[in-house]
C-alpha positions, 0 to 999 in steps of 0.5 A: 476207450473209444467210441469206435473200438474197445481197447480190449480187442486191440492186438499188435499187428504183424508187419508185412504179413497176414495174421489170424483174427480170433477172439470174441466179436464186439457187441454191435451197439454203436450208432456210427458208420466206418467207411473203409476205402482200399485201392485193391481188392481186399481178397487179394491183400494178405495184410489188408484182409485181416485188418479189415476183418479186425475192424469188422469184428471188433468195432462196435459200429457198422462198417462199409467197404469201398474197393476202388479197383471195383469202381469206375474212378478215372484220374483227374484230367487237369481241366480245372473246370471243378474250380471255374464252372461248378465249384467242387464238381468234377466234369469227369463222369465216374463214380467219384461223386457217389464215393465223395458223397458217402465219405461226407455221410459216414462218421469215420474213414479208414484208408487202406492200401498196399505200399511198395517203395513208399508209393501208396496204391489208392 
């Protein structure tokens, strides 16, 4: 038994392809928030969409989704000002700080991403 998911709702996942999500929804009686972060649009991910649906359907708690492809997040420029100027604050102005703040506020984080040749997209 978990504070996040009833074991009765877990089912084996099919590797490399989508699967049907069916069965009764869990009662939303939890007080936690699960943040799901994915690199690509979930609507374009045949394996990720049912996993997300499973989390949403079978979790007792609220779920939030951040699709990095739909956010303005720029890569690190290697200036190290986050270490020297204001510790932990990036000088690149994008949505990263907002996402990082939300990550510290939630109770659980699930990272989902496509994996090709051992490289994860997010």
